[in-house]
SEPA-895892 format. One record per residue (C-alpha): x, y, z; residue in three letters; residue number from 1. Coordinates in nm, 4 decimals. Last residue first. Example, Ala and Ser with C-alpha at 12.3 -4.5 7.8 and 13.67 -1.06 7.14 Angstrom:
2
NODE          X          Y          Z   rest    nr
NODE     1.3670    -0.1060     0.7140    SER     2
NODE     1.2300    -0.4500     0.7800    ALA     1
***
This chain:
337
NODE          X          Y          Z   rest    nr
NODE     6.2527    -0.1481     6.5311    UNK   337
NODE     6.3246    -0.4080     6.2624    UNK   336
NODE     6.5753    -0.6900     6.2918    UNK   335
NODE     6.3909    -1.0123     6.3706    UNK   334
NODE     6.5007    -1.2557     6.0994    UNK   333
NODE     6.2704    -1.5496     6.0211    UNK   332
NODE     6.3256    -1.9037     5.8906    UNK   331
NODE     6.0426    -2.0913     5.7156    UNK   330
NODE     5.9633    -2.4610     5.6833    UNK   329
NODE     5.6261    -2.6223     5.6092    UNK   328
NODE     5.5195    -2.9691     5.7264    UNK   327
NODE     5.1872    -3.1266     5.6290    UNK   326
NODE     4.9062    -2.9621     5.4326    UNK   325
NODE     5.0484    -2.6644     5.2440    UNK   324
NODE     5.0799    -2.3140     5.3848    UNK   323
NODE     5.0939    -2.0343     5.1309    UNK   322
NODE     5.3016    -1.7839     5.3228    UNK   321
NODE     5.3187    -1.4046     5.3438    UNK   320
NODE     5.5994    -1.2708     5.5606    UNK   319
NODE     5.5702    -0.9363     5.7402    UNK   318
NODE     5.9280    -0.8361     5.8208    UNK   317
NODE     6.0524    -0.9278     6.1645    UNK   316
NODE     6.0058    -0.7362     6.4879    UNK   315
NODE     6.2079    -0.5529     6.7478    UNK   314
NODE     6.1408    -0.3823     7.0811    UNK   313
NODE     5.7745    -0.4740     7.1292    UNK   312
NODE     5.6450    -0.3445     7.4601    UNK   311
NODE     5.5670    -0.5778     7.7493    UNK   310
NODE     5.5329    -0.9514     7.7756    UNK   309
NODE     5.3896    -1.0997     8.0956    UNK   308
NODE     5.3535    -1.4726     8.0332    UNK   307
NODE     5.7190    -1.5134     7.9418    UNK   306
NODE     5.9217    -1.2353     8.0989    UNK   305
NODE     5.9383    -0.8791     7.9813    UNK   304
NODE     6.0478    -0.6773     7.6798    UNK   303
NODE     5.9208    -0.8042     7.3471    UNK   302
NODE     6.0967    -0.9552     7.0481    UNK   301
NODE     5.8389    -1.0088     6.7731    UNK   300
NODE     5.7979    -1.2605     6.4906    UNK   299
NODE     5.5654    -1.2435     6.1880    UNK   298
NODE     5.3945    -1.4962     5.9632    UNK   297
NODE     5.0872    -1.4378     5.7432    UNK   296
NODE     4.8637    -1.7097     5.5935    UNK   295
NODE     4.7317    -1.8090     5.2503    UNK   294
NODE     4.5928    -2.1647     5.2722    UNK   293
NODE     4.6382    -2.4771     5.4813    UNK   292
NODE     4.5235    -2.5069     5.8398    UNK   291
NODE     4.7242    -2.4456     6.1554    UNK   290
NODE     4.7375    -2.5921     6.5078    UNK   289
NODE     4.8768    -2.9342     6.4130    UNK   288
NODE     5.2276    -2.8659     6.5442    UNK   287
NODE     5.3548    -2.5084     6.5229    UNK   286
NODE     5.7317    -2.4972     6.5706    UNK   285
NODE     6.0004    -2.2480     6.6739    UNK   284
NODE     6.3789    -2.2736     6.6891    UNK   283
NODE     6.6082    -2.0074     6.8339    UNK   282
NODE     6.8998    -1.8259     6.6767    UNK   281
NODE     6.9970    -1.6934     6.9236    UNK   280
NODE     6.9202    -1.8589     7.2552    UNK   279
NODE     6.7564    -1.7544     7.5819    UNK   278
NODE     6.4740    -1.5287     7.4596    UNK   277
NODE     6.1971    -1.6809     7.6700    UNK   276
NODE     5.9571    -1.8699     7.4441    UNK   275
NODE     5.6279    -1.7968     7.2679    UNK   274
NODE     5.4466    -1.9591     6.9736    UNK   273
NODE     5.1253    -1.7789     6.8851    UNK   272
NODE     4.8237    -1.8620     6.6659    UNK   271
NODE     4.6663    -1.5364     6.5509    UNK   270
NODE     4.3001    -1.4874     6.4643    UNK   269
NODE     4.1559    -1.2709     6.1879    UNK   268
NODE     3.7842    -1.2268     6.1137    UNK   267
NODE     3.5640    -1.4373     5.8826    UNK   266
NODE     3.3624    -1.5618     6.1800    UNK   265
NODE     3.4428    -1.9266     6.1129    UNK   264
NODE     3.5435    -2.0211     6.4674    UNK   263
NODE     3.8837    -2.1011     6.3206    UNK   262
NODE     3.9413    -1.7235     6.2747    UNK   261
NODE     4.1196    -1.6844     5.9427    UNK   260
NODE     4.4988    -1.6748     5.9789    UNK   259
NODE     4.7809    -1.4717     6.1354    UNK   258
NODE     5.0742    -1.6916     6.2354    UNK   257
NODE     5.2619    -1.5413     6.5283    UNK   256
NODE     5.6136    -1.5957     6.6631    UNK   255
NODE     5.6777    -1.4323     7.0007    UNK   254
NODE     6.0221    -1.4074     7.1631    UNK   253
NODE     6.0287    -1.2967     7.5236    UNK   252
NODE     6.2876    -1.0717     7.6861    UNK   251
NODE     6.4459    -1.0396     8.0305    UNK   250
NODE     6.7490    -0.8134     8.0200    UNK   249
NODE     7.0055    -0.8635     7.7458    UNK   248
NODE     7.3732    -0.9551     7.7717    UNK   247
NODE     7.3001    -1.3291     7.7868    UNK   246
NODE     7.0608    -1.3129     7.4915    UNK   245
NODE     7.3422    -1.1977     7.2576    UNK   244
NODE     7.2007    -1.0088     6.9615    UNK   243
NODE     7.3210    -1.1461     6.6287    UNK   242
NODE     7.4823    -0.8781     6.4140    UNK   241
NODE     7.3005    -0.7081     6.1275    UNK   240
NODE     7.4228    -0.3576     6.2072    UNK   239
NODE     7.0806    -0.2531     6.3376    UNK   238
NODE     7.0769    -0.5493     6.5776    UNK   237
NODE     6.9822    -0.9067     6.4941    UNK   236
NODE     6.7417    -1.1652     6.6371    UNK   235
NODE     6.7421    -1.4927     6.4402    UNK   234
NODE     6.4327    -1.7119     6.4438    UNK   233
NODE     6.4575    -2.0687     6.3184    UNK   232
NODE     6.1991    -2.2829     6.1449    UNK   231
NODE     5.8757    -2.4760     6.1816    UNK   230
NODE     5.5226    -2.4819     6.0429    UNK   229
NODE     5.2637    -2.7598     6.0489    UNK   228
NODE     4.9514    -2.7644     5.8345    UNK   227
NODE     4.6237    -2.9542     5.8706    UNK   226
NODE     4.4299    -2.9620     5.5391    UNK   225
NODE     4.4631    -3.3078     5.3846    UNK   224
NODE     4.5760    -3.4784     5.7061    UNK   223
NODE     4.2482    -3.3674     5.8644    UNK   222
NODE     4.0621    -3.6095     5.6388    UNK   221
NODE     3.7836    -3.4896     5.4073    UNK   220
NODE     3.6569    -3.8226     5.2781    UNK   219
NODE     3.4601    -3.8951     4.9603    UNK   218
NODE     3.2412    -4.2028     4.9388    UNK   217
NODE     3.0715    -4.4147     4.6749    UNK   216
NODE     2.8951    -4.7324     4.7838    UNK   215
NODE     2.8287    -4.9966     4.5208    UNK   214
NODE     2.5335    -5.0183     4.2822    UNK   213
NODE     2.7381    -4.9487     3.9666    UNK   212
NODE     2.8464    -5.3124     3.9243    UNK   211
NODE     2.4726    -5.3846     3.9024    UNK   210
NODE     2.3013    -5.6468     4.1153    UNK   209
NODE     2.2682    -5.4354     4.4280    UNK   208
NODE     2.4604    -5.4314     4.7541    UNK   207
NODE     2.3343    -5.3716     5.1068    UNK   206
NODE     2.4627    -5.1769     5.4088    UNK   205
NODE     2.2857    -4.8557     5.3150    UNK   204
NODE     1.9913    -4.9182     5.0885    UNK   203
NODE     2.0600    -4.9812     4.7181    UNK   202
NODE     1.9992    -4.7237     4.4428    UNK   201
NODE     2.3439    -4.5626     4.4818    UNK   200
NODE     2.4952    -4.5859     4.8287    UNK   199
NODE     2.6291    -4.2295     4.8407    UNK   198
NODE     2.8526    -4.1146     5.1260    UNK   197
NODE     3.0006    -3.7773     5.2261    UNK   196
NODE     3.2879    -3.7607     5.4769    UNK   195
NODE     3.4293    -3.5557     5.7655    UNK   194
NODE     3.1895    -3.2623     5.7998    UNK   193
NODE     3.2319    -3.1051     6.1427    UNK   192
NODE     2.9331    -3.1410     6.3737    UNK   191
NODE     2.6974    -2.8529     6.4551    UNK   190
NODE     2.3807    -3.0623     6.4096    UNK   189
NODE     2.4589    -3.4280     6.3595    UNK   188
NODE     2.7110    -3.6376     6.1705    UNK   187
NODE     2.6732    -4.0173     6.1673    UNK   186
NODE     2.9952    -4.1877     6.2725    UNK   185
NODE     3.3102    -4.2108     6.0580    UNK   184
NODE     3.5541    -4.0486     6.3024    UNK   183
NODE     3.5745    -3.7331     6.0856    UNK   182
NODE     3.1948    -3.6985     6.1254    UNK   181
NODE     2.9736    -3.8461     5.8562    UNK   180
NODE     2.7169    -3.7201     5.6067    UNK   179
NODE     2.5029    -3.9727     5.4156    UNK   178
NODE     2.3507    -4.1143     5.7321    UNK   177
NODE     2.0720    -4.3711     5.6873    UNK   176
NODE     2.2194    -4.6603     5.8869    UNK   175
NODE     2.3626    -4.4251     6.1492    UNK   174
NODE     2.0238    -4.2823     6.2375    UNK   173
NODE     1.9358    -3.9162     6.2960    UNK   172
NODE     1.5671    -3.8452     6.3468    UNK   171
NODE     1.5893    -3.6562     6.1205    UNK   170
NODE     1.7456    -3.6930     5.7774    UNK   169
NODE     2.1125    -3.6585     5.7011    UNK   168
NODE     2.2132    -3.4959     5.3734    UNK   167
NODE     2.3377    -3.5985     5.0310    UNK   166
NODE     1.9793    -3.6132     4.9077    UNK   165
NODE     1.9041    -3.9237     4.6948    UNK   164
NODE     1.8269    -3.8407     4.3315    UNK   163
NODE     1.9950    -4.1493     4.1855    UNK   162
NODE     2.2947    -3.9487     4.0574    UNK   161
NODE     2.3589    -3.8113     4.4057    UNK   160
NODE     2.1772    -3.5117     4.5455    UNK   159
NODE     2.3048    -3.1742     4.6638    UNK   158
NODE     2.1124    -2.9578     4.9062    UNK   157
NODE     1.8147    -2.7210     4.9242    UNK   156
NODE     1.7000    -2.7628     4.5655    UNK   155
NODE     1.4528    -2.5192     4.4096    UNK   154
NODE     1.7003    -2.3849     4.1578    UNK   153
NODE     1.9598    -2.6432     4.0495    UNK   152
NODE     2.2796    -2.6851     4.2542    UNK   151
NODE     2.5797    -2.4798     4.3630    UNK   150
NODE     2.8575    -2.5505     4.6104    UNK   149
NODE     3.1258    -2.3072     4.7284    UNK   148
NODE     2.8760    -2.0233     4.7165    UNK   147
NODE     3.0919    -1.8742     4.8243    UNK   146
NODE     3.3453    -1.6151     4.9273    UNK   145
NODE     3.3183    -1.6360     5.3071    UNK   144
NODE     3.5969    -1.4651     5.4999    UNK   143
NODE     3.9750    -1.4333     5.4949    UNK   142
NODE     4.2705    -1.2742     5.3165    UNK   141
NODE     4.5046    -1.1460     5.5894    UNK   140
NODE     4.6758    -0.8057     5.6072    UNK   139
NODE     4.9460    -0.7296     5.8643    UNK   138
NODE     5.1014    -0.3845     5.9008    UNK   137
NODE     4.8187    -0.2712     6.1298    UNK   136
NODE     4.9208    -0.5308     6.3937    UNK   135
NODE     4.6539    -0.6139     6.6497    UNK   134
NODE     4.6697    -0.9742     6.7727    UNK   133
NODE     4.7238    -0.8735     7.1385    UNK   132
NODE     4.3691    -0.7288     7.1485    UNK   131
NODE     4.1999    -1.0617     7.0646    UNK   130
NODE     3.9660    -1.1806     6.7847    UNK   129
NODE     4.0980    -0.9500     6.5147    UNK   128
NODE     3.9118    -0.7348     6.2585    UNK   127
NODE     3.7806    -0.4453     6.4683    UNK   126
NODE     4.1073    -0.4082     6.6612    UNK   125
NODE     4.3146    -0.3866     6.3430    UNK   124
NODE     4.4729    -0.6771     6.1607    UNK   123
NODE     4.3881    -0.5428     5.8160    UNK   122
NODE     4.1494    -0.7591     5.6153    UNK   121
NODE     4.1774    -0.8712     5.2534    UNK   120
NODE     3.8114    -0.9581     5.2009    UNK   119
NODE     3.5677    -1.2497     5.1982    UNK   118
NODE     3.2241    -1.1911     5.3465    UNK   117
NODE     3.1859    -1.1970     5.7245    UNK   116
NODE     3.0167    -1.4954     5.8920    UNK   115
NODE     2.7583    -1.4203     6.1620    UNK   114
NODE     2.4790    -1.3770     5.9034    UNK   113
NODE     2.5447    -1.7306     5.7711    UNK   112
NODE     2.6591    -1.7359     5.4068    UNK   111
NODE     2.4602    -1.9782     5.1918    UNK   110
NODE     2.6145    -2.2443     4.9672    UNK   109
NODE     2.8794    -2.4138     5.1822    UNK   108
NODE     2.7177    -2.2728     5.4961    UNK   107
NODE     2.4380    -2.5221     5.4258    UNK   106
NODE     2.6500    -2.8175     5.5342    UNK   105
NODE     2.3440    -3.0450     5.5751    UNK   104
NODE     2.1100    -3.1787     5.8435    UNK   103
NODE     1.7577    -3.2356     5.7154    UNK   102
NODE     1.4045    -3.1208     5.7857    UNK   101
NODE     1.1176    -3.2300     5.5627    UNK   100
NODE     1.0506    -3.2945     5.1950    UNK    99
NODE     0.8987    -2.9487     5.1352    UNK    98
NODE     1.2178    -2.7828     5.2590    UNK    97
NODE     1.4057    -2.7397     5.5858    UNK    96
NODE     1.7854    -2.7256     5.6308    UNK    95
NODE     1.9380    -2.7571     5.9775    UNK    94
NODE     2.3126    -2.7035     6.0245    UNK    93
NODE     2.6355    -2.8927     5.9666    UNK    92
NODE     2.9876    -2.7553     5.9967    UNK    91
NODE     3.2298    -2.6786     5.7166    UNK    90
NODE     3.6012    -2.7458     5.7703    UNK    89
NODE     3.8093    -2.4778     5.9458    UNK    88
NODE     4.0242    -2.1718     5.8736    UNK    87
NODE     3.7636    -1.9692     5.6866    UNK    86
NODE     3.9103    -1.9032     5.3415    UNK    85
NODE     4.1543    -2.1958     5.3149    UNK    84
NODE     3.8979    -2.4278     5.4731    UNK    83
NODE     3.6208    -2.3294     5.2311    UNK    82
NODE     3.8229    -2.3625     4.9141    UNK    81
NODE     4.1482    -2.2333     4.7693    UNK    80
NODE     4.5074    -2.3525     4.7638    UNK    79
NODE     4.6987    -2.2869     4.4421    UNK    78
NODE     4.9564    -2.5649     4.4096    UNK    77
NODE     5.3075    -2.4789     4.3040    UNK    76
NODE     5.3852    -2.5881     3.9479    UNK    75
NODE     5.5905    -2.2820     3.8507    UNK    74
NODE     5.2999    -2.1477     3.6429    UNK    73
NODE     5.0837    -2.1715     3.9585    UNK    72
NODE     4.8643    -2.4773     3.9935    UNK    71
NODE     4.5001    -2.5769     4.0307    UNK    70
NODE     4.4891    -2.9563     3.9916    UNK    69
NODE     4.4498    -3.0187     4.3666    UNK    68
NODE     4.1164    -2.8365     4.3574    UNK    67
NODE     4.0466    -2.6778     4.6949    UNK    66
NODE     3.9831    -2.8555     5.0250    UNK    65
NODE     3.6121    -2.7874     5.0873    UNK    64
NODE     3.4877    -2.7006     4.7384    UNK    63
NODE     3.7282    -2.9531     4.5833    UNK    62
NODE     3.5887    -3.2327     4.8017    UNK    61
NODE     3.2306    -3.1393     4.7188    UNK    60
NODE     3.3102    -3.1300     4.3455    UNK    59
NODE     3.4676    -3.4751     4.3631    UNK    58
NODE     3.1517    -3.6015     4.5344    UNK    57
NODE     2.9340    -3.4521     4.2608    UNK    56
NODE     3.1543    -3.5895     3.9823    UNK    55
NODE     3.1434    -3.9397     4.1306    UNK    54
NODE     2.7660    -3.9155     4.1648    UNK    53
NODE     2.7336    -3.8203     3.7972    UNK    52
NODE     2.9569    -4.1187     3.7113    UNK    51
NODE     2.7298    -4.3569     3.9016    UNK    50
NODE     2.4175    -4.2070     3.7477    UNK    49
NODE     2.5605    -4.2445     3.3970    UNK    48
NODE     2.6751    -4.5992     3.4724    UNK    47
NODE     2.3291    -4.6886     3.6002    UNK    46
NODE     2.1726    -4.5432     3.2844    UNK    45
NODE     2.4165    -4.7334     3.0599    UNK    44
NODE     2.3410    -5.0547     3.2478    UNK    43
NODE     1.9673    -4.9961     3.2203    UNK    42
NODE     2.0048    -4.9279     2.8476    UNK    41
NODE     2.2018    -5.2500     2.8054    UNK    40
NODE     1.9607    -5.4511     3.0171    UNK    39
NODE     1.6644    -5.3177     2.8214    UNK    38
NODE     1.8430    -5.3735     2.4887    UNK    37
NODE     1.9258    -5.7330     2.5786    UNK    36
NODE     1.5741    -5.8044     2.7011    UNK    35
NODE     1.4222    -5.6455     2.3897    UNK    34
NODE     1.6568    -5.8470     2.1682    UNK    33
NODE     1.5496    -6.1712     2.3367    UNK    32
NODE     1.1827    -6.0809     2.3022    UNK    31
NODE     1.2331    -5.9853     1.9370    UNK    30
NODE     1.4041    -6.3178     1.8674    UNK    29
NODE     1.1166    -6.5051     2.0279    UNK    28
NODE     0.8629    -6.3074     1.8269    UNK    27
NODE     1.0505    -6.3818     1.5057    UNK    26
NODE     1.0555    -6.7532     1.5864    UNK    25
NODE     0.6864    -6.7534     1.6644    UNK    24
NODE     0.6174    -6.5806     1.3337    UNK    23
NODE     0.8354    -6.8287     1.1467    UNK    22
NODE     0.6406    -7.1145     1.2952    UNK    21
NODE     0.3127    -6.9480     1.1976    UNK    20
NODE     0.4345    -6.8962     0.8396    UNK    19
NODE     0.5447    -7.2577     0.8124    UNK    18
NODE     0.2006    -7.3776     0.9131    UNK    17
NODE     0.0347    -7.1533     0.6538    UNK    16
NODE     0.2555    -7.2896     0.3757    UNK    15
NODE     0.1509    -7.6454     0.4578    UNK    14
NODE    -0.2133    -7.5486     0.4620    UNK    13
NODE    -0.1757    -7.3796     0.1219    UNK    12
NODE     0.0026    -7.6840    -0.0193    UNK    11
NODE    -0.2874    -7.9105     0.0840    UNK    10
NODE    -0.5405    -7.6805    -0.0833    UNK     9
NODE    -0.3408    -7.6771    -0.4096    UNK     8
NODE    -0.3237    -8.0558    -0.4124    UNK     7
NODE    -0.6935    -8.0821    -0.3546    UNK     6
NODE    -0.7638    -7.8405    -0.6412    UNK     5
NODE    -0.5375    -8.0397    -0.8792    UNK     4
NODE    -0.7110    -8.3610    -0.7943    UNK     3
NODE    -1.0482    -8.2042    -0.8488    UNK     2
NODE    -0.9400    -8.1079    -1.2033    UNK     1
***
């Protein structure tokens, strides 16, 4: 009987040792699984923040330059955005909130008092920037029709997926700048927005451990919104025949592109090409002085020498153009009294 009890006691100790070993093994497995799950969840979170930042930067680019995927039924691009409406890229101003004072493109979400709201404006004296731009037959769509960027209530600027403001803090330092000039340097008050940068969770100039810790950047290069326009101007009489410059007194040919005021006022400004009327037809060109978007083209033959034009004797039809970035071509006929 005692022998049986001793044997039972020995077996119980043996079973207890196995149970402890199994418990340690289970705890080790749980620790490994916890590490794997934590890293997996962290990776998924980093990816989510990275992708949210990508979407934000894409949205900023579309707000400034227009969405390149917007198309007419015939495939022609529809050009919208801040530059198309106001004739220039956004500029930076001061934004103050509970976190401090920052530099940000606030005119992208709040219309400055000096900037007119969007409208189809007639080129009358009250809507143009210079007296010689008046032409009551010309109508130009221009002005602020934002907000071009929107964000949650209580925010004063956009943030990346890690919660970092996409703005420049003061005092301005290149190594903390999230907004850059077109030349890549830190953007300050009144500068033109050239690029927006997010560094994720890592400080600027450093890299983290995750593949989603790298720098994300969206550029707004001038090549994406600067337009050129060229063509030939033919001057014809009432019968449709070319007018001979040699048999005419001194005349000047003016070609004007009516567009939003590049100062951002929301009014109309005209960019003018002018040449003595010495050939017919005659070529004209605007190199790098225009921006993309809906614009209006018209040519005028005026009496008088270059630099001192007089009354308009003939003019072309009002031509509405959707200027694309890069070269655009359009011929004009001046045949109207």
